[in-house]
N, C-alpha and C positions, 0 to 999 in steps of 0.2 A: 654336663655333655648329653646327649640324646643317645642311648646304644646303638653302636652300627648294628646293618641288616648283615654283617659277614657271620656276626656271631647267633643269628636267628636259624635254629636247629629245624623248626618245623619248615621256612624256606626252602633250605638244605635237603627237605624229605621230597617236598614237593617237587623240587630240580629232579632230582632221584627218578621218581616215580614219571614225569614229563619223558624222561629222556630212554626210562624202560618200554613206557608208551609206545615210543616213536619208530621202536625195531632197533635202537643204537648198542643193544645187549648187557651186560654187565657191564657196569662203568662206576667207578668211583668218584665221588664229586670233593674234588680237595677244596675249593673256597667258592660261595657263590655270593653275589652281594645286589643290591639293585642299584642301576645308574640311571642316567638320562641321555638318550642318545638326540645328536644333530647330526647334520652334514654340512660343510661349508663349501666355499668356491674357490675355485684355483684362481689365486690372486688375490681372492679377498677374505683372507684370513681373520682379520681386524671384524668381522661380523660374522659370530658364531650363529645366529640366527637361535636365540635360546626361542621365542616364540614358535619353532619347529619342533622342540623335545619332544622326545616321546617316551613312556617308561620302558625302560628292558631290566632285564635280569641276564650279569652275565656269571657263566657257569664255567669253572676249568677243571676239568674230569681228567681222569687216566685209564687204561686200559690196560691188562695184562694178558699175553700169549705166549704161555711157556715163559722166555728169557726177555724178551721185549716189550715194551713198555711204551705206548704210545699216548700223546698229551694234546690234546683238545679243547680248545674254548668256544663254547655254545653261547648263541647269544638265544633266550627264550624272551616269550611276549604275552600280556593276557587276551584269552579272548572275551567272548561278551560275556560269558557266565564268570568273570573272573578266576579261570582257569588257567595256569600254566601251560604253554604249548609251543614247541620248539619253533623258533624262525630262522636259524641260521648257524651252520659248525664251521669253522678253521682248524686247521692244522697245525701245531705250533712248530710245526718243521719247516714250515712255509715261512715263518715270522722272520720279516726282514729288518726290521724297524720300529723304535718305542720312540714317539715321539711326544714330549710336553707341550702343548700348545702355551707360545707367550703370551697370543694375545687375548688371551683369560686372563683378566686381572688376579682374581679367585686363587690360581693354579691350581684348578683343581681339575681341569681338561687335556687329557693325552688324545692319542691317534695312534692307533695300529697298521702298519704295514707289513701285507705279506706279498710274496713274489710271482704268485700262482696264480694274482685277481684277471679274470678275463678281458676287465678294459681298465686299462688304467690311465684314461683320461678325466673318469669318474672321481672323483676327490674320495676315498675312504672315508668311513662315519667316525665321529667324535663321540668319547665318552665323559661322560661329567659326574665326577663324585659331589657326594654331600659336602667332604672335607677333606685334607691334603691326608689324613691318615688313612682313611680308606682309598685315596690312589696311589699310597707308598704300599698298602698293603697289597691290592691288587700287582702293582707292577713287581715289587719283591718279589710275591708266588711266581708271578710270569717269567723272571728271570731264573731265577729259582730251579723250576721245570726244565727249562731250558739246559739249564747247566748239568743239573743230574741228568735228566732223560735222554736229551739231544748230544752234549759234550760240545756245544757252543755258545754264544750271548750273542743276541740280535746290537745292531746299531741304537743306541739311547742318544737322544736329541733332546735339548732343553734342559737338560738337569746332572750333576752332577754325581755319578756311579762312586764316589768316594766318599760322599754325605752320604748317598743311602746306602750305605755299607756301616756305615754310622749309626745310620735310624735303625737300622736294623737289627744292628747289634745291641743298641740302648734298649729296643723295645723287643726284643725276643724273651723272653720272660714266660717261665711253665704255671699255670695258674692250673686249677681245679676247680671243678664245679659238680653238683650232685646234680643227676638226672633221674627220674622213675624210667626205667626199661618200659618199652610198650605192653610189655605183658604183665606187667606189674608183679614183679620180682622184687622189687626194693631198688634204692639207689645203687650207682656205678659212678666210678671217678674218671671225668671226660679231661684230656687235655685241653688247654685254652690258650692259645697265642695269637699273637697280632696277626700272622698270614696262616693262620688256619690250614698248615702243610700238616696231613695227619700221613706220614709216611713211614717207613719201617726204621729207618736209620733215625739219626739225632734232630732234635727239634729246631735247635738254631742252625741256621744256615748262613755262611758266607756267600759274597760273590766272589770271592778270589779264592784261591785253593791255599793251603794252610802252610806248606813249604814258602810259596812268593810270599804269604805274610809275614812270616819269620823273617825272611833274607830282605824285607821293606823295611821292617824294625830295625833288623841289624844295622841297614845302609845309613839308617835316619839316627843311630846312636850313634854312630864313628865322627858327625859332623854336628859341633854346638853353634846352634842358628841362636842364640843369646835371646830368649826370649823373656828373658825374666824384666828388662827396661823398657819399655817400647819405643820412648823417646830416643834412646842410644841404639835400639837397632833400627829406625828409619834413619839418623844420624849417619851411620854408618851403610846402608843403603844407597844414600844418597853419595857417599863419598865413592864407591866403589864405582856407580854409574857414572861420572864425571870423569874417573880412569880410565874410564872404559873408550869413553868418546875420545879422547884425549889420545890414548892412543891407536883410535882408529882412525883419525886425523892425519895421524905420523907417518904411518903408513902408507896414505894416500898420498903424500907429499914425495917420499920415497921412490915412488913410483913412477913419476914425470916421464921420463925419457919413453917409458915403457908405453903409457899414456897418448905422447905425440906420434910413434910410431902406429900405435893402433888408428890413430886421427887421419895419420895419412893411407892409409890401407884401405880406412871406410871411403876416403875422398875415389881413388880409384875406383873400387867398385861402385861408388854413387856414379862417377861416368860411364862406366860401363854397363851399368841399368840402364841409362839414359838412351846411351847407343840402340841397348836390346830394346827399348821401350819404342824408338824410333821404326826397327826393323819390323818388332812385330804390328805396329800401325800400318804400314808400306801390306804387310802379309795380310792385313785383316782385311784391307780396302779389295785386294788382287780376289780374296777369296769371296768378299759377299759379292762381285761383280760376278765372278765363276758361280756361285750359287742362286744368283738373279738370272745365269743365263743359262743353267740347268733346270729351272721352276718354270722360265719360258717353255725350253724345249719340252717338259712333260706336261703341260699344260696344254701345248700343241698334239703333242701325242695322244693325250687322252681325250682329248677334241675328237681328234681321227677317230680312236678307237669307238668313242660313243656315236658316232653317225656311222659307223660303218654296220655297228650293232642295229641301229636304227634301220637303214634301208634297207638290212637282212629279215627284221620285224616286220617292217611295211610290205617286202616283195611278198614275203609269209603270207601277209594279212592280206594284199591283194589277190593272190594267187585262189583262197579259201576264200574272197570274195568272188571272184570272176566264177570259184566251182559252185556258188550258189545260184548264180546268175543264169548258167549254162544249161538252157533244156535239152533233156536226152532226146536221142531222136522217138524212141519208141513210145515216149511218157507222152510226145507233141502228137505224134499221129493219133493215139489214144485219145488225146484231148478235142481234139482238132475234127477227126474223119471217122474215130473209130466206131466199130459195130455197140451196141448194146444189149448183145445174145447173153445166154446163159454162160456160154462156153468162152465169152470176151471179159467176165464180170471181173475178174483176179484183176486180168491188166486193168480194167478203169478204176480198178479202188486203188493199185498200188499209183497209178496218176493222179489222182483226187489226194492220196497223202503226201504225192510230194509237191504240188504245186499249192497245197496248204501250207505244208511246211514251207517251200520256198518267199510264199507271200511273209508269212510270220515270220522270217529271218531280216527280212526287208524293211521291217517295219521298230519302229520306237516300241520297248527300249529294248530289244533284242540285238538292234543294230546301233551302231555308234553313235550320237547325234554329229561328227565330223561327218561320216559316209553319207549320212540320210541327205546333206546338202549336195552331194553330189549331182552331175548331170546325168552320169549313167547308169548310177541305184535308180534314182526318179525314172528314169526310161525306161529302164530293164521291170521296175514295179509297175508302171503304167502299162506294158506289156504283160507279163502275169496278169495282172487284174482284167485286160480283157481277152486272153486266153478263159481265165475263171468264168466269166460273164458268157462266151459261145458253150463253155462246155453247160453250166449250169443248163443255158436255154435249151441246150441238145438234148440235153437228161429229162429237163422238164416236158419238155412236148411229146421225147419218146415214152415217161412214165401217165403221162395224161391222156395217152394214145390205150396205151396198154392195160391198165385197170380196167378202165370201160367195155375194152373187146372181150379180156378174159370173162367179165361178170355177165357178158352179154351170150358170149357163147353159154354159159350154164343157163342164162334164163329160155335161149331156145331149145336145149338140152331137154324134152319134155318128161325123158328118163329120170332128171334132178327132182320132179315135184309129185304128189298125190294124186292117184288117178281113181278112175270109180273102180271100186272093190278092191283100193290099194292103196293105204295110208303108208307114203314114206317118211320117217325123217330123215329132215336136212342134213346133208354133211357137207361140211366145208374142208375139210383135211386139204384137199386138192389145192384149192382155192389159195388157201394159207401158205401152202407150201412155195408155190409158186410167187406168191406175193414175198416171202421172206426171202427168197435170191434176192431179191434190189434192196435189202432193208440196210444195210451200210450204203449202200449207194445213197439213201434216202439220208443218211445222217451225214453224207460228205457234202450232200447238197445244202442242206441245211444249216451245215457249219460253213458253205463258201457264200452262201446267197440264201437267208431264210426268208426273206422275201418271197422270192418264188414258192414256197410250201402253200400257200393257202389256196390258189386254185388248185394243184395237184388233189391236195385234203379234200376240199368242195366237188372235184368230181370222183374222186374214189367213194363219198357219203353217200351222193346221189344215184349212181348205180349201184353200191348194193342195198341201198332204202327199194330200188324198183325192185331187188332181188327177193327180199325180206318179205315184201309184203305180199308179191306173189306165194313165197310159199307157206306163210301164214294163212291166204287166202285157202289156197287148195288144200291145205292139210283141214281149215275148218270147217269149209263146205263137204269134204267127205266123211268127217266125222258126223255131221249133221246129219248126211244122207244113209250112211252105215246103220243110225239107230231108230228103230221105229216102236213111239212110247205113245200112250191114249194121254189127251189132254186131260191136268186133275188140276182141278180149281179147288182143292180143299175143303175145311168144314165152315159152312155159313154160322154165321149165331143168329142170323135173323132168318126167318121162311122155310120151308121146308127142308129136310136135308137131301141130297141126292140119293136115289136109289141104289149105287156103286158109290165107293169111296175109297181112290187108290191106297195103295202103301208106298212106303219108304223102296220098298225092293221091286216097286214096279216101277218109277221113276231113277230108282240107283244108276242107269246107265247113263242119264244126263249129263249130272253130276261127273262121273268116271269122265266124259268126253272134254267137260271143261277142264279136268284135272289134267288129262293126259296135253292136252294144250299147254296150258300150264306149265305142265312138267319137261315137255319140248325146249319149248320159245325159251322161256325165261333166262336159263343157261345160256342157251344158244346170244340171245342178245349180250348177255353180260359178255360173253368170252369176245364177243366182235367189239363190243365198246371197248374191251380192252385191250386185243392186238391190235385196233384202230391206234388207240393213243401211244402205244410202244412202236408200230411201225412207223407211224408220221413224226416219231421224235419229238413227243410233248415233254419226255425225261428232261435230264440235265445233260448238257454234253459232257459229264464226265463220266456218263455211263456206257457201259461198253456194248459192243453190239449184240454179243454172246444175252444181254440183257434183254434186249430189243428180240430177241429170235426166241426166248423161251416165252409163249406166250399160250402154251397149251393147257399152263396151271393157271388160266387167265383169271378163274374167281376171285382168285386172291389179291389181286394186284387191283388197282383203284383209278376209279375216272378221277374221282377229287383228290386223292391226294397225287397224280398226276401233276392234276392243273394246278396242284400247291406249287411243287417242284419245278412249275413252267420256270421261264427265266423272269417272265414280268406278266400284267397283268394284263396287257394286249394279246397275250399269246394263249392265256386263259380264258380269255372272252371266245377266241376263234376256237378253243377245243370242245366247246359249249354249242356256241354258234354249229362247227363239222357233226357233232353230235346228234343235236335236235336237228339236223336235215338227215340223219342218217337214220332215223327213225319218227321219222314226221309220218302220219297217218295209219300208221301201223295198230292205233288203238284204238281203227275204227273195224280193223277185223277183228281183234279179239272182244268188240262190243256185240258185234254179229251174232258169235253164239253167246254171248249172255243173253241179247234180246231171245233168242232162239229156248233157252233153256226157262227164261221165267216164262215166256208164253205155253212153255208145254210143262212145265211146273213148278209154280211159284215159289212150292216149300225146297226147291233146289236152290234158292237162294241163297238158305243159310249152310248148303254146304260150301256153296262155291264162297260166298263169302269167309269160313272158316280155312279153306285153302289157298286163295289170294292173300289174306291175313297172316298164314306161315309165310309164305314167303316175302311179305313185307316187313317181314321181322326178321328174318333170314337175310334180307340182303340190304343192308343198312345204306343208308345215304351217302357215305363217302366210297360205298366198292363200287356202287353203279348210280350216277344221279337221274340218269333219265331213265335207265329202268325203273328208279325208286318212283319216278314220279309217275309212268305208265302203269305202276301197280295202284299207286295210289288211287289212278282215274277209275281204272276196271274196279274197285273196294267201293270208288263213292258210287257206280253205276249199280252195281249189286245194291247196295244198300240202298239206292233210289227205290228201287223194284219194289224190295221189301217192304220198305216205309209204305206204299201204296197200298200191302196189305195190307200192314198195321192200321194205316187210315179204316181202310172200306171194313174193319170189324169193330173199330170204334163208331164208327158212322151206322154200322147195322146196332152196337148196343144202343146208340143215342136214339133210334127211330123206338125204341120200347117206349120211351117215355111217353108219345103221343097214342101208342095204337094198343100199349098191353094193361092188362087187367090189374086192378086192385088188391087182389088177392092170391094165396098159391104161388106155387116155384116158379121166377119166370126161367123161361127158356132157353139163356144165353147163358143163365147158372151153371147149369150138367152139361150145355155142351162147350163151355171154356176147357173143362177138364178132357174133354176127347181133342181139343185142339192142344191142350198143350201136355198131351202123352205124343200126338202127332208131331207137334215140332221137336220132341226130345230125339223121335229116332232119326232127325236129319241135323243133332249137333255134331259138329267136326272142326278140332282142331283149337281151334281161338275163337270159334263161333258163340260161345257163351255169353260173351258179352251183350252180344246184339239181340240173342232170345231175351234176356233179362229185361234190356231196355224193353221189348216188347210185351213181357209180361206184367212191367210196372206201366207202362202205357193205358193197356188194354182194363187190366184190374180194376185202373184206377178209374177209367171211364165205369166198369162196371159198378162200384160203391156207388159211386156218385148216383147215376139213374136209378138203381134201388133205392137210397135213401130219397128221392125225388118222388119217383111212384109210390114211396110207404106215405107221402106225406097227403098225398093225394085225398087218403080218407083216413084222418087221423082215430078215428076207432078203431081199425083194425091194421095201424101202424107196424105194431109193436108183433101180431101175429105174423105177418107177413114181411117182416126182416127177420124174425128168429127162424125160421121156415128157409127162406133164402139164404140166410148164413149159416145155417146145419145144412145144406145141400150143399153149399161151396166147400164146407168141411170136409165133407164125405167123399165126395167125388176128388178131393186134392188131398190127402190124405197120405197116400205113397209117395207121390212126388213131392209133399212138403219135406216128408224125411230126408230127402237127397238132393233136392235144391234149395239154397239160401233164398232166395229172391220169394218162389211160394210159399215159404216157411214163413218167412217176415208177413206174407197177406193171410195166412193161414192162421197165424195167432191173431193179426187184426178181427178177421172174420170170427174168432173165437170171442174175442174180448166183446166184441159188439153183440155177438149172438147172448154172451151171458147178461149183456145190460138191459136188452129189450126181454128175455126171460123173466128180469130183475122186475122189470117195470110191468108187464104183465101180469102176472104174480101178484104184487102187491094191488093194481087193479081186483081181482079176483076175490082174494080176502078183503079188500077194505068196504066193496059191494057185501059181502056174508055176513060179517061181524062190524058192520056200522057202530052199532050204539056202544060193544065192549071199545072198542078201539079211540069213539069218538071221544070217551067218557078220560081213556088214558090221555086222548093228546089234549084235552081242556087243561088235565092236572097237569102237564108239561108245558103247559103255556102259564100257568100261576105262577106255578116253583121258577120261571123264566123271568117272572114279572118280580122276583125276590120277596113272595108272600111267605111268610113262616110256615112250614108243612102241619102244624098245629091246627090254622086257623083257615086251612082248606075246606075240610067237612061242615064248616059253618057256612061256607060261601049258598049261595041259591042253585038247586040242581049237581052239588056235591058232596050231600049229604051223607051218612051211612044210608038210611034206607034207598036211596039211589043209589047207591052201588050193590047193595043186595038186588035191586029190581034187575036191575043190567046182568049180574050174574047169574039169577034164576034163569031170564028169558035166554040168555046164552047156551048154558048147560041142559036145560029141557029139551030144545030144539038143538043139537048136538048132530043127531046122528041125520036127520033133513039137511041141514046148513052144510054137512060135508058131502051129502048125496049133491045138491045142487051145484056146490065147488065145481065138484066133476066133470057134472056135466057142460057147467059155462065152459072149463077148459077143450071138450070134446066139440064145441056148438060150432065154433070157428076155426078149427082144424083142419086144412086137407091133407097132410103129411100124419097120419097115426103112426108109425112110428115114435114122434115124440113127446107121447100121450103121456106113458110112463114115466119116462124120465122127469117131465112137468107138474104130474104129478106129486112125484117126491120132493122136487124142489118146491112145488106148493105146502105141503106137508111140514119142511121143514124152515121153511122162513115164517111158516104160523106160528111154531112152536116157539120160536127164538122171540116175535114180537109179546106172545103170550107171557111167556117168564120177564120181559122186562116190565109187562103188566103186575105181573103176583109183585117184583121188587118194589114197585112204585106202590101198591094198598099196605105191604109191610111198611113202609116208609111212613104213607100218610095215616092208613087205617090200621094202626098195630092189633086193633084187640078185633077185630075182623076175620072169620078164617074162609080162608079161598082154597079150592084145589090147586096143588102144587105143579109144576111143569112135568114131576114123572106122573103123576096122576092123569094130567091131562094127555098124554102119550099113552097112557095103558087105555084110556076111554077110547082114543082113537084108534088104538091098536084092536080094541074089542070089539070096535065099529066095522073095520077093515072085513076081521072074521066074520060077520053076519051077512 
């Protein structure tokens, strides 16, 4: 037979470790054994459900505290890592029943009943052992602990306790086994019993006390059972049973009279019970009728109470409804005939708030649907709507007249505008203050009937447009009249220069006049747009009137954002239409001062462009849509004037193609440097892009025309190009160091200058050293045709003798040749400052070509001696000294 898990010391150590790790304190494991846990269903004990069995370990432990000892039954389960961990704990003092399940044919399943379980409706778990030996060991150990520690035994069902005692006595044999201690010090003797109860007392335990067992043995010893012969004992038992039955029958026959008396008494009692039953049936019928009457009375009473409560609630609800439907006298007079003066505005606002609330309370879903169908409610709601229309019409008519009148008074007062000799900044603070008085009234008008806001808004915009246009016009006229400057046409690139050319300081006042106009009116227009959008309630209806009144910081609020928060697309379109009418035609007054400034000094377009672009960048499209459009129109107007100036400059350059001479420096080259320096004086703000575009356009035309003029006389083309490109670099050297666009054209001119110099120098060298370099060219052509170097001296005209003749003629006349070359460079140059640098480039290029010639001679004519590059350099130096 396989070894029982109760004898597994390793399992016992694992159980002790799991108990200690769970915080149960130091406990002594008396017995631990592997079991299968299952749970039966009440009334279906025949099905143990082994398919639902789960492996568990039962551990019986004790814990001593002073003189008291507690016994526990612990259930441990295996975790995912195969480690034991506590699942449940039971105190054995609550054990009330131990039942061996008869439904299990193997007899290895038992159940433990505890009297402290919370739910007695759930069947307790059943524990199945591998064999009866293991089950007897567990049950015996539990009963023994209950007896020794608790002093009482639980109820045992399904097994004979006497047989359990005999089994325990038979199997309680002390065994010894050797086991090496954990520290490795050697074997020790361990007691090994069937029950594994390691207590301080004796190992052998009984289910009854010793004295009781001795009394039972003495009693049994006094009675001779005759177990020697089984058949004799069986016959004896049968005879005794028959005698006992006969005695019982005889006793019954002797008591016949008593039985008759009892039967008579039973009959009398039966009659009484039948009478009692009839009475009870009668009483039951009467009670049932009485109960029905009481229920009927209670039903009618409850119905009356319910009806009374409903009537009270209905009366209360009708009182509330009447309260909402009743128009207060002071509100009715304010809504129908009240004045809209500033002193009465608080009353008008209160009346509007009451009317709005009253109409809202009489509409679904604020009003119960059943009330909405009542004729009184419908009539009252119609009355409120008529009252609303009357008030809205009166308020709209008043404001439609009030706002234009207020603005007309400002227009008629000349002290509000700039006058001769006095420039006055517009001040709309008083206008806005008087308009804010009616801001909340406008909100209520919109909430009552938003359709009436259209004419009111348009009336305000048209009146304000007249005021703004007059303010801009008078301000601009006075600015232009207060500035006295002479007209400046700029620096022409063609024709004679003007006798006296103005400077930026002379026309600075023109630019400052435009800047002042922009600085005053652009913020004003933004503020007016924002104030209008708030005043005329283009925000969402949830915003408070305080938001509508805080328009002094209006530059941070936005027209487009207001449009975005408008109730729908129709209102957004209405806002755009109103702002368009408010600013309509005002751009003409701005155009007038731009035209005046451009005609006075076209160079001011640069400064005005920078000023306008700075405001255009600062006023985002979402902050003031129509002001942003106005600034864009102004910038386009300024840009058009400046483009005319640039186009005129380009046209002047293009005229040189037909009239200019084909040698010397063209007039527009040095004039452009003057033009660029003058343009840089006017750069302001973001006008750099405008200037760079003009540079790109003018210089591109200049270079194209220069190339075309140079090609008229190809013989002198390189001379003309290098002189003009050199002049361009000299004029723009300082500006190119600080302006990237001009630096790009400076480098472009430098490259073109170097290429023209190289072409001209090569031409001069080949003219004066034709034989030398012609001999070198023929040699290179033969090498290119893949002829071996050693065969070249045998070609016609390529012999060593020919080489010697070429070298002799070149070296013997070297001083004359160099002098001729210098004169050739001087002959056609009109700018004498370029001759030294050109002569140095010429000598350097000649030495480089001569060095390549010497390498070719050493490769093809290795036996020939020719002057080296260093020797040639010394010869030229000696000639320079002469």
